[in-house]
C-alpha positions as CSV (number, residue, x, y, z in Angstrom):
1,M,-151.9,-117.5,-132.5
2,R,-150.3,-114.5,-134.2
3,K,-149.9,-113.0,-137.6
4,A,-146.5,-113.7,-139.2
5,Y,-144.8,-113.3,-142.5
6,K,-143.9,-116.3,-144.7
7,Y,-141.1,-114.3,-146.2
8,S,-140.1,-110.6,-146.5
9,G,-142.7,-108.7,-148.5
10,A,-145.4,-111.3,-148.2
11,P,-148.7,-110.6,-146.6
12,P,-149.0,-111.9,-143.0
13,V,-150.7,-115.2,-142.3
14,P,-152.3,-116.5,-139.1
15,A,-149.9,-118.9,-137.5
16,L,-149.9,-121.1,-134.5
17,E,-147.2,-120.8,-131.8
18,D,-145.8,-123.6,-129.7
19,K,-148.2,-122.9,-126.8
20,D,-151.1,-123.2,-129.2
21,L,-149.9,-126.6,-130.5
22,E,-149.7,-127.8,-126.9
23,A,-153.3,-126.6,-126.2
24,L,-154.5,-128.4,-129.3
25,R,-152.7,-131.6,-128.6
26,D,-155.9,-133.6,-127.8
27,E,-157.7,-132.4,-131.0
28,I,-154.7,-133.3,-133.1
29,A,-154.6,-136.8,-131.5
30,V,-158.4,-137.3,-132.3
31,A,-157.8,-136.3,-135.9
32,R,-154.8,-138.5,-136.2
33,K,-156.8,-141.5,-134.9
34,M,-159.6,-140.7,-137.4
35,W,-157.2,-140.7,-140.3
36,E,-155.6,-143.9,-139.2
37,E,-159.0,-145.6,-138.9
38,D,-160.1,-144.3,-142.3
39,S,-156.9,-145.4,-144.0
40,R,-156.5,-148.9,-142.5
41,G,-156.1,-151.3,-145.4
42,K,-156.2,-148.5,-148.0
43,D,-152.5,-147.6,-148.5
44,I,-152.8,-146.8,-152.2
45,G,-151.3,-144.1,-154.3
46,T,-147.8,-142.8,-154.8
47,C,-145.1,-143.3,-152.2
48,V,-144.3,-139.9,-150.8
49,L,-142.3,-138.3,-147.9
50,G,-143.7,-135.5,-145.8
51,A,-147.4,-135.7,-146.8
52,G,-149.9,-134.6,-144.1
53,I,-152.4,-132.1,-142.8
54,A,-150.5,-128.8,-142.1
55,C,-150.9,-125.2,-141.0
56,W,-148.6,-122.2,-140.6
57,H,-146.4,-122.2,-137.5
58,V,-144.0,-119.8,-135.8
59,A,-141.4,-121.6,-133.7
60,R,-140.0,-120.0,-130.6
61,G,-137.3,-117.5,-131.4
62,C,-138.4,-117.2,-135.1
63,R,-140.0,-114.3,-136.9
64,N,-141.3,-116.0,-140.0
65,A,-144.0,-118.6,-140.3
66,R,-143.2,-122.0,-141.8
67,E,-145.4,-124.8,-142.8
68,K,-145.8,-127.4,-140.0
69,V,-147.3,-130.9,-140.7
70,L,-149.7,-131.5,-137.8
71,I,-150.5,-135.1,-138.8
72,G,-148.3,-137.1,-141.1
73,S,-149.8,-139.5,-143.5
74,P,-150.4,-142.8,-141.7
75,G,-149.2,-144.9,-144.7
76,Q,-146.3,-144.7,-147.1
77,S,-148.6,-143.2,-149.7
78,D,-150.1,-139.8,-149.4
79,C,-153.4,-141.3,-148.3
80,S,-155.1,-138.2,-149.7
81,D,-158.3,-140.0,-150.4
82,T,-158.8,-140.9,-146.7
83,R,-157.8,-137.6,-145.1
84,R,-161.0,-135.7,-145.5
85,R,-162.7,-136.5,-142.2
86,A,-159.6,-135.7,-140.1
87,E,-158.9,-132.5,-142.2
88,E,-162.4,-131.2,-141.7
89,Y,-162.3,-131.9,-138.0
90,L,-159.1,-129.9,-137.6
91,R,-160.3,-127.2,-140.0
92,E,-163.4,-126.7,-137.8
93,R,-161.4,-126.5,-134.6
94,L,-158.6,-124.2,-136.0
95,S,-160.9,-121.9,-137.9
96,K,-162.2,-120.6,-134.6
97,L,-158.6,-119.4,-134.0
98,G,-158.4,-117.9,-137.5
99,V,-155.8,-120.5,-138.6
100,E,-156.0,-122.2,-142.1
101,V,-155.5,-125.9,-142.3
102,F,-154.4,-127.4,-145.6
103,F,-153.0,-130.6,-147.1
104,N,-149.4,-131.0,-148.1
105,Y,-148.9,-133.7,-150.7
106,G,-145.3,-134.2,-149.8
107,M,-142.5,-135.1,-152.1
108,M,-142.5,-138.2,-154.4
109,D,-140.1,-140.8,-153.2
């Protein structure tokens, strides 16, 4: 984890690096399974692209942080009503690293 700028002149944000994502792979898999279980049979809402639980990430060779969706929505809708348990699980794990987890509602299809 390191501090990185979203864009020039913006305050730095705590962002994960590739090695951090690799270390958190198991926690992300557990949260993904939680969300899939909670959303089974509940694919309601607007059809969207790119919705999911996200954080700030700095890719190798980059200076600026970009939003990275850690877990994409398990259905075609945003499934925002079923994400809470998975989001809280990841928030609890990543807050120890000082990283903020948030929900990206995606773009309407």
